[in-house]
C-alpha positions in Angstrom: -14.9 -0.2 -70.0 -13.5 2.0 -72.7 -14.8 5.4 -73.7 -14.5 9.0 -72.8 -15.0 10.4 -69.3 -18.3 11.8 -70.5 -19.5 8.5 -71.9 -18.7 6.8 -68.5 -20.4 9.5 -66.5 -23.6 9.4 -68.7 -23.5 5.5 -68.6 -23.3 5.7 -64.8 -26.3 8.1 -64.6 -28.3 6.0 -67.0 -27.5 2.8 -65.1 -28.5 4.4 -61.8 -31.8 5.5 -63.1 -32.5 2.3 -64.9 -31.8 0.4 -61.6 -34.3 2.6 -59.7 -36.9 2.3 -62.4 -36.7 -1.5 -62.7 -37.0 -1.8 -58.9 -39.9 0.6 -58.7 -41.9 -0.3 -61.8 -41.1 -4.0 -62.6 -41.0 -5.5 -59.1 -44.6 -6.6 -59.2 -44.5 -7.9 -62.8 -41.4 -10.0 -62.5 -41.1 -12.6 -59.7 -37.3 -12.4 -59.7 -34.8 -9.7 -59.2 -33.6 -7.7 -62.2 -30.2 -6.0 -61.8 -28.6 -3.6 -64.3 -25.0 -4.9 -64.4 -23.6 -2.4 -66.9 -24.4 0.3 -69.4 -22.1 1.2 -72.3 -22.9 4.4 -74.2 -22.0 5.0 -77.8 -19.5 7.8 -78.5 -22.3 10.1 -79.7 -24.4 9.2 -76.5 -27.4 8.3 -78.7 -27.5 4.6 -77.8 -26.9 2.6 -74.7 -26.2 -1.1 -74.4 -27.8 -2.2 -71.1 -26.7 -5.5 -69.6 -29.1 -7.0 -67.1 -28.9 -10.1 -64.9 -32.0 -11.9 -63.6 -32.1 -13.8 -60.3 -34.9 -16.0 -59.1 -36.7 -16.2 -62.4 -36.4 -19.4 -64.4 -37.3 -17.8 -67.8 -34.8 -15.1 -68.3 -35.6 -14.7 -71.9 -39.2 -13.7 -70.9 -37.8 -11.0 -68.7 -35.6 -9.7 -71.5 -38.7 -9.8 -73.8 -40.7 -7.8 -71.2 -37.9 -5.1 -71.1 -37.8 -4.9 -74.9 -41.6 -4.7 -75.1 -41.6 -1.8 -72.6 -38.5 -0.1 -74.1 -40.4 3.0 -75.0 -41.8 3.5 -71.5 -38.4 2.8 -69.9 -36.7 5.2 -72.3 -39.3 8.0 -71.6 -38.8 7.5 -67.8 -35.0 7.7 -68.1 -35.3 10.8 -70.3 -37.5 12.5 -67.6 -34.9 11.8 -64.9 -31.6 12.2 -66.7 -31.4 15.5 -68.6 -29.4 14.9 -71.8 -29.3 16.5 -75.2 -30.4 13.2 -76.8 -32.5 10.5 -75.2 -30.5 7.3 -75.9 -31.9 4.3 -77.6 -31.8 1.3 -75.2 -30.6 -2.1 -76.3 -31.1 -4.8 -73.6 -29.0 -8.0 -73.3 -28.7 -10.7 -70.6 -25.5 -10.7 -68.6 -24.6 -14.4 -68.2 -21.7 -13.8 -65.9 -23.7 -14.5 -62.7 -24.8 -17.9 -64.1 -21.2 -18.7 -65.1 -19.9 -17.8 -61.7 -22.6 -19.9 -60.0 -21.7 -22.9 -62.2 -18.0 -22.5 -61.5 -18.7 -22.3 -57.7 -20.7 -25.6 -57.9 -17.9 -27.3 -59.8 -15.3 -26.2 -57.2 -17.6 -27.3 -54.4 -17.9 -30.8 -56.0 -14.1 -30.9 -56.4 -13.7 -30.1 -52.7 -16.1 -32.8 -51.7 -14.4 -35.4 -53.8 -11.0 -34.5 -52.2 -12.3 -35.3 -48.7 
């Protein structure tokens, strides 16, 4: 993750608060688990790219749409918990690494079974 020390520190704070918020406020709405896997702040700290992974929910796009629909509320909650000069705009995206890792593990497991 590139960026200044301040960008990294603010990204870490935003990620921590987003994680808490998603657990507390979206646990009843979403049947799966939403995890904030990363936050990248812009150099001016006015926008944040938030990567989320979704486990246990078949329609991940619906979860992403839900987050985008509630972006204003989420942004307001983060602003009340993390005191910054500017309240960053949030841009959510799905982190597909977990799915890729799962697929790779399944392929490796099939290879092991075929070798026996």
